[in-house]
C-alpha positions as CSV (number, residue, x, y, z in Angstrom):
1,X,-25.8,2.6,27.2
2,X,-22.3,1.7,28.2
3,X,-20.6,-0.1,25.3
4,X,-17.9,-2.7,26.0
5,X,-15.6,-2.4,23.1
6,X,-12.8,-4.9,22.4
7,X,-9.6,-3.3,23.8
8,X,-7.7,-4.3,20.7
9,X,-10.0,-2.2,18.6
10,X,-9.5,0.7,20.9
11,X,-5.8,0.6,20.2
12,X,-6.3,0.9,16.5
13,X,-6.1,4.5,15.2
14,X,-8.7,6.5,13.3
15,X,-7.0,7.2,9.9
16,X,-5.2,10.5,10.0
17,X,-5.6,10.6,6.3
18,X,-9.4,10.7,6.6
19,X,-9.3,13.3,9.4
20,X,-7.0,15.7,7.5
21,X,-9.0,15.2,4.2
22,X,-12.3,15.9,6.0
23,X,-10.8,19.0,7.7
24,X,-9.6,20.4,4.4
25,X,-13.1,20.0,2.9
26,X,-15.1,21.1,5.9
27,X,-17.4,24.0,5.1
28,X,-15.9,24.4,1.6
29,X,-17.9,26.5,-0.9
30,X,-18.2,25.6,-4.6
31,X,-15.7,28.4,-5.4
32,X,-13.1,27.1,-2.9
33,X,-10.1,25.2,-4.2
34,X,-9.5,22.0,-2.2
35,X,-6.3,20.1,-2.9
36,X,-5.9,16.6,-1.5
37,X,-2.3,15.4,-1.3
38,X,-3.6,13.0,1.4
39,X,-5.0,10.4,-0.9
40,X,-3.5,7.1,-1.8
41,X,-5.8,6.8,-4.9
42,X,-4.7,6.2,-8.4
43,X,-5.3,8.8,-11.1
44,X,-8.7,8.7,-12.8
45,X,-6.9,9.0,-16.1
46,X,-4.9,5.9,-15.3
47,X,-7.9,3.6,-14.9
48,X,-9.1,1.8,-18.1
49,X,-12.8,2.8,-17.8
50,X,-13.7,1.9,-21.4
51,X,-12.2,-1.6,-21.1
52,X,-14.1,-2.1,-17.9
53,X,-17.3,-1.2,-19.6
54,X,-16.5,-3.4,-22.6
55,X,-15.6,-6.4,-20.5
56,X,-18.6,-6.0,-18.2
57,X,-20.9,-6.2,-21.2
58,X,-18.9,-9.1,-22.6
59,X,-19.0,-11.3,-19.5
60,X,-22.6,-10.6,-18.8
61,X,-23.5,-11.6,-22.3
62,X,-21.5,-14.8,-21.9
63,X,-22.2,-15.8,-18.3
64,X,-25.4,-14.0,-17.5
65,X,-26.5,-13.9,-13.8
66,X,-23.5,-15.9,-12.7
67,X,-21.5,-12.6,-13.0
68,X,-23.6,-11.0,-10.3
69,X,-24.1,-14.0,-8.1
70,X,-22.3,-14.7,-4.8
71,X,-18.6,-15.5,-5.5
72,X,-16.8,-18.5,-4.1
73,X,-14.7,-18.2,-0.9
74,X,-11.5,-19.1,-2.6
75,X,-12.2,-17.1,-5.8
76,X,-12.9,-17.5,-9.5
77,X,-10.8,-20.5,-10.6
78,X,-10.1,-19.2,-14.2
79,X,-8.5,-16.1,-12.6
80,X,-5.7,-18.1,-10.8
81,X,-3.7,-19.1,-13.9
82,X,-3.9,-15.6,-15.2
83,X,-2.5,-14.2,-11.9
84,X,0.3,-16.8,-12.0
85,X,1.2,-15.9,-15.5
86,X,1.2,-12.2,-14.6
87,X,3.4,-12.7,-11.5
88,X,5.8,-14.9,-13.3
89,X,6.3,-12.8,-16.4
90,X,9.7,-11.6,-15.3
91,X,10.7,-14.7,-13.3
92,X,9.2,-17.3,-11.1
93,X,7.3,-15.7,-8.1
94,X,4.5,-18.2,-7.7
95,X,6.1,-21.6,-7.7
96,X,4.6,-25.1,-8.2
97,X,4.0,-25.4,-4.5
98,X,2.0,-22.1,-4.3
99,X,-1.7,-21.4,-4.6
100,X,-3.9,-18.3,-4.4
101,X,-6.9,-16.9,-2.7
102,X,-8.7,-13.8,-3.9
103,X,-9.3,-11.0,-1.3
104,X,-10.9,-7.6,-1.1
105,X,-7.7,-5.8,-2.1
106,X,-4.5,-6.5,-0.2
107,X,-6.0,-5.0,3.0
108,X,-8.1,-8.1,3.5
109,X,-5.1,-10.3,2.9
110,X,-3.2,-8.4,5.6
111,X,-6.0,-9.0,8.1
112,X,-6.4,-12.6,7.1
113,X,-2.7,-13.4,7.8
114,X,-2.9,-11.4,11.0
115,X,-6.0,-13.4,12.1
116,X,-4.4,-16.7,11.2
117,X,-1.0,-16.2,12.9
118,X,-1.4,-13.6,15.7
119,X,-2.4,-14.7,19.2
120,X,-2.9,-12.0,21.8
121,X,0.5,-10.7,23.0
122,X,2.4,-12.1,20.0
123,X,5.1,-9.9,18.4
124,X,4.9,-8.7,14.8
125,X,8.0,-7.1,13.3
126,X,7.3,-4.1,11.0
127,X,9.3,-1.5,9.2
128,X,9.2,1.9,10.9
129,X,7.5,3.9,9.4
130,X,5.0,1.6,7.6
131,X,1.4,1.3,6.3
132,X,-1.1,2.5,8.9
133,X,-3.9,0.1,8.0
134,X,-1.6,-2.8,8.4
135,X,-0.5,-1.9,11.9
136,X,-4.1,-1.2,12.8
137,X,-5.0,-4.8,11.6
138,X,-2.2,-6.3,13.6
139,X,-3.1,-4.3,16.7
140,X,-6.7,-5.4,16.4
141,X,-5.5,-9.0,16.3
142,X,-3.7,-8.4,19.6
143,X,-0.1,-8.0,18.4
144,X,2.7,-6.2,20.1
145,X,4.4,-4.3,17.3
146,X,8.2,-4.4,17.1
147,X,9.5,-1.6,14.9
148,X,12.8,-1.8,12.9
149,X,14.3,1.2,11.2
150,X,14.6,1.4,7.4
151,X,17.7,2.7,5.6
152,X,17.5,4.3,2.1
153,X,18.0,0.8,0.6
154,X,15.5,-1.0,2.8
155,X,15.2,-2.5,6.3
156,X,18.2,-2.4,8.6
157,X,19.3,-6.0,8.7
158,X,21.0,-5.9,12.1
159,X,17.9,-4.4,13.7
160,X,15.8,-7.0,11.9
161,X,17.9,-9.9,13.1
162,X,17.9,-8.6,16.6
163,X,14.1,-8.5,16.5
164,X,13.8,-11.9,14.9
165,X,15.9,-13.4,17.7
166,X,13.1,-12.4,20.1
167,X,10.6,-14.3,18.1
168,X,7.6,-13.0,16.2
169,X,4.5,-14.2,14.3
170,X,5.9,-12.7,11.1
171,X,7.7,-9.8,9.6
172,X,5.6,-7.4,7.5
173,X,7.3,-5.4,4.7
174,X,6.6,-3.3,1.6
175,X,9.8,-3.8,-0.4
176,X,8.8,-1.6,-3.4
177,X,8.1,2.1,-2.9
178,X,7.0,1.8,0.7
179,X,4.0,3.6,2.1
180,X,4.8,6.3,3.3
181,X,8.5,6.4,2.7
182,X,8.7,5.4,-1.0
183,X,11.9,3.4,-0.1
184,X,12.7,0.3,-2.2
185,X,14.6,-2.6,-0.7
186,X,17.8,-3.6,-2.6
187,X,18.2,-7.0,-4.1
188,X,20.9,-7.9,-1.6
189,X,18.7,-7.0,1.3
190,X,15.8,-9.0,-0.2
191,X,17.9,-12.1,-0.3
192,X,19.2,-11.4,3.3
193,X,15.6,-11.0,4.6
194,X,14.7,-14.4,3.2
195,X,17.8,-16.0,4.7
196,X,17.0,-14.5,8.1
197,X,13.4,-15.7,7.9
198,X,14.6,-19.2,7.2
199,X,17.2,-19.0,9.9
200,X,14.7,-17.9,12.6
201,X,11.7,-19.6,11.1
202,X,9.7,-16.4,11.0
203,X,7.4,-15.9,8.0
204,X,7.6,-12.8,5.8
205,X,4.4,-11.0,4.8
206,X,5.4,-9.3,1.6
207,X,3.0,-6.5,0.5
208,X,3.4,-5.3,-3.1
209,X,0.7,-2.8,-4.0
210,X,3.1,-0.4,-5.8
211,X,5.8,-2.6,-7.3
212,X,4.7,-2.2,-10.9
213,X,4.5,1.6,-10.7
214,X,8.2,2.1,-11.4
215,X,9.3,5.0,-13.6
216,X,13.0,5.3,-12.9
217,X,15.9,3.2,-11.8
218,X,16.2,-0.6,-12.1
219,X,13.5,-2.1,-14.3
220,X,12.8,-5.1,-12.1
221,X,13.7,-6.3,-8.6
222,X,12.5,-9.8,-7.9
223,X,10.1,-10.1,-4.9
224,X,11.3,-11.9,-1.7
225,X,8.7,-14.5,-2.6
226,X,10.8,-15.5,-5.7
227,X,13.5,-16.9,-3.4
228,X,11.1,-18.9,-1.3
229,X,11.7,-22.6,-1.2
230,X,10.2,-23.3,2.2
231,X,6.8,-21.8,2.0
232,X,7.8,-19.1,4.5
233,X,6.9,-16.0,2.4
234,X,3.3,-14.8,2.0
235,X,3.0,-12.6,-1.0
236,X,0.1,-10.1,-1.4
237,X,-0.8,-8.3,-4.6
238,X,-3.7,-6.1,-5.8
239,X,-5.2,-4.8,-9.0
240,X,-6.3,-1.6,-7.2
241,X,-3.3,0.4,-8.5
242,X,-3.1,-1.0,-12.0
243,X,-6.7,-1.5,-12.9
244,X,-9.2,0.0,-10.5
245,X,-9.5,0.2,-6.7
246,X,-13.3,0.1,-6.6
247,X,-13.1,-3.5,-8.0
248,X,-11.7,-4.6,-4.7
249,X,-9.7,-7.4,-6.2
250,X,-6.5,-8.5,-4.6
251,X,-4.9,-11.8,-3.8
252,X,-2.7,-13.8,-1.4
253,X,-0.1,-16.2,-2.8
254,X,1.2,-18.7,-0.4
255,X,2.1,-22.4,0.0
256,X,-0.8,-24.5,-1.1
257,X,-0.9,-26.3,2.3
258,X,-1.9,-23.1,4.1
259,X,-4.4,-21.6,1.6
260,X,-7.4,-23.8,2.8
261,X,-7.1,-22.0,6.2
262,X,-7.6,-18.7,4.5
263,X,-10.6,-20.1,2.7
264,X,-12.2,-20.8,6.1
265,X,-11.3,-17.2,7.1
266,X,-13.1,-15.9,4.0
267,X,-16.2,-18.0,4.8
268,X,-16.4,-16.6,8.3
269,X,-15.8,-12.9,7.3
270,X,-16.8,-11.7,3.9
271,X,-18.5,-15.0,2.7
272,X,-16.9,-14.9,-0.7
273,X,-15.6,-12.5,-3.4
274,X,-17.1,-10.2,-6.0
275,X,-17.7,-12.2,-9.1
276,X,-18.1,-9.2,-11.4
277,X,-14.6,-7.8,-10.7
278,X,-12.9,-11.2,-10.9
279,X,-14.5,-11.9,-14.3
280,X,-13.4,-8.4,-15.5
281,X,-9.8,-8.9,-14.2
282,X,-9.6,-12.3,-15.9
283,X,-10.6,-10.7,-19.2
284,X,-8.2,-7.9,-18.6
285,X,-5.2,-10.2,-18.0
286,X,-6.1,-12.4,-21.0
287,X,-6.6,-9.6,-23.5
288,X,-4.6,-6.5,-22.6
289,X,-0.9,-5.9,-23.3
290,X,-0.1,-5.6,-19.6
291,X,3.4,-4.2,-20.2
292,X,2.0,-1.4,-22.4
293,X,-0.8,-0.7,-19.9
294,X,1.6,-0.5,-16.9
295,X,4.0,1.7,-19.0
296,X,1.2,4.1,-19.7
297,X,0.3,4.4,-16.0
298,X,4.0,4.8,-15.0
299,X,4.4,7.6,-17.5
300,X,1.4,9.5,-16.0
301,X,2.9,9.1,-12.5
302,X,6.4,10.1,-13.6
303,X,5.1,13.3,-15.0
304,X,3.1,14.1,-11.8
305,X,6.0,13.1,-9.5
306,X,8.4,15.3,-11.5
307,X,5.9,18.2,-11.4
308,X,5.6,17.9,-7.6
309,X,9.4,17.5,-7.0
310,X,10.3,20.4,-9.3
311,X,7.8,22.7,-7.6
312,X,9.0,21.6,-4.2
313,X,12.6,22.5,-5.2
314,X,11.3,25.9,-6.4
315,X,8.9,26.8,-3.6
316,X,9.9,24.8,-0.4
317,X,12.2,26.2,2.2
318,X,15.7,24.8,1.6
319,X,15.7,23.2,5.1
320,X,13.0,20.7,4.0
321,X,14.4,17.3,2.9
322,X,13.0,15.1,0.2
323,X,14.0,13.0,-2.8
324,X,12.6,12.3,-6.2
325,X,10.9,8.9,-6.0
326,X,11.6,6.2,-8.6
327,X,8.0,4.9,-8.5
328,X,4.9,4.5,-6.4
329,X,2.6,7.3,-5.4
330,X,4.2,9.4,-2.6
331,X,6.9,11.9,-1.8
332,X,8.1,11.6,1.8
333,X,9.4,15.0,3.1
334,X,11.1,16.0,6.3
335,X,10.7,19.4,7.9
336,X,13.5,20.5,10.2
337,X,13.8,18.9,13.6
338,X,11.6,20.7,16.1
339,X,8.9,21.6,13.4
340,X,5.8,19.5,14.2
341,X,4.3,18.0,11.1
342,X,0.9,17.8,12.8
343,X,0.8,21.6,13.4
344,X,2.0,22.2,9.8
345,X,-0.6,19.9,8.2
346,X,-3.5,21.1,10.4
347,X,-2.8,24.7,9.5
348,X,-2.6,23.8,5.8
349,X,-5.9,22.0,6.0
350,X,-7.7,24.7,7.9
351,X,-6.4,27.8,6.2
352,X,-5.3,26.7,2.7
353,X,-7.7,23.8,2.2
354,X,-4.7,21.6,1.3
355,X,-4.5,18.2,2.8
356,X,-1.1,16.8,3.5
357,X,-0.6,13.9,5.9
358,X,1.6,14.2,9.0
359,X,3.9,11.2,9.4
360,X,3.2,10.6,13.2
361,X,0.9,7.7,12.9
362,X,3.0,5.8,10.3
363,X,5.6,5.4,13.0
364,X,4.9,2.8,15.7
365,X,5.3,5.1,18.6
366,X,3.4,8.0,16.9
367,X,5.9,10.6,18.1
368,X,4.3,13.9,18.7
369,X,7.4,15.7,17.6
370,X,7.5,14.0,14.2
371,X,8.6,16.3,11.4
372,X,7.7,14.1,8.4
373,X,4.9,14.7,5.9
374,X,3.5,12.4,3.1
375,X,2.4,14.0,-0.2
376,X,0.5,12.0,-2.8
377,X,1.1,12.9,-6.4
378,X,-1.0,10.3,-8.2
379,X,-4.5,11.6,-7.7
380,X,-4.3,15.4,-8.1
381,X,-4.0,17.1,-11.5
382,X,-0.7,18.7,-12.4
383,X,-2.4,22.1,-12.1
384,X,-3.5,21.3,-8.6
385,X,0.0,19.9,-7.7
386,X,1.7,23.1,-8.8
387,X,-0.9,25.4,-7.0
388,X,-0.9,23.3,-3.9
389,X,2.9,22.9,-3.6
390,X,3.3,26.6,-4.1
391,X,0.9,27.4,-1.2
392,X,2.5,24.7,1.0
393,X,5.9,26.2,0.1
394,X,4.9,29.6,1.5
395,X,3.9,27.8,4.7
396,X,7.3,26.1,5.0
397,X,9.0,29.5,5.1
398,X,6.8,30.4,8.1
399,X,7.5,27.1,9.9
400,X,11.2,26.8,9.0
401,X,12.3,30.3,9.8
C-alpha cells in the first residue's frame, strides 16, 4: 500500500552510527576482528554490575512486586531528593523553585521539551556540530534548525546573539565534552549564554550526559542552570554514563511551574517510568561514594583516551588534526580539506571492519565534503584501540597523500 508518512519524520536521518556499525559487522566470521569506534556506550568495566545485582535483590525483598509494577508518570518520589543532593554537591544547580521528572534517559527529555515548545516552523538554535538524535527530535517536532558555530571554548557568542535576535523556541547546548566535538564551554561563556537567554527571553536546553566524566583540566565548571533565577534553563541529566545505560533513567530539572506539563507528556507517550531502575538508582545514590565511583570511571576513560591519542600521534598522517580530550567519550579528528570523511569511514568499515563515524550528519547542513570523523574510546578495549587506530592510521596515509 502507499504509506502517508509524516513529513517531519521523513526529514529525520537514519543514524549514521548504526549504518556504519552494521556495515563493519556485515558478513563477519567468528575469526574476524571487528572494532567499533562508532559507539557512544560506556565501558563494560565501568558499570557497577555487582551493585546492581545486590540492590535489585534488596529492593525486591523490601518492596516486592511494587518494584516491577508500572511506574508513575512523574517518577519515583524518593529518587528526587537524591538527585537534588547529587546535582548540588558542588554548588546549587537545582534551586528551591525547581522540580524534576524522570525520563527514559536524556533522549526522552530532549523530545519532551521539543514537543512542548516547538510549533511547526519554529526556530531552534543549536551548536554546529551537535548531537544527531537531538536534531532529529527537533526536526520531527517541525523545527527549523539554526546552527551557530562553536569555538574551542564553546559557542560563538556573536553568532548566538544574532540567532537569538531572530527568535527561537530555545537554544540547545551540550556544554561539557560535546558530542561529537568534545568541546567544553568556558565559565565566562556559560554566564554570557544565560545573560543572552534572559535578554531575548529564549530558554536554554542544557544537556549534560558527559559532565562528570572529566579526567583533566578544571575539576568543576558550574552548569548554566546554576545561574538560573528566572526559570529559563531546562537541565537534562542521565545515569546512563555513570551507572548503566540499559536502566534508561534520566531526568529533566526545570521550574516547578512547567513540570506538570511534562507529566502530561509522559502520560501520553511512555505512560510512566521503569520502577526497577528508579529504585536501584535511589539505593545507589544513597549508599555509594559517588565521588569515588566517578573517579574510578574517569580513570578508566583517561587511560583509554590516552591510548587512542598516543596511537594516533604514532600512526596517523601528520595532516590529520585532533586534540587530547579532557573528558567525555570521543576524539573529534579532522582529515585534510578535500578528503571526504564518508569515503574514509565507508572504506574502513568495508575493508578493515573498523567503524568510525563520519562527521557529516552532526552538522546541520550535512555537508558532503565534511572531513571530520568521530572516534569513541570508552567502549573498546585498549588492545582493540591500539589495533584499530594502527589500521586506520595506514588508511590515513592513503587518503592524505
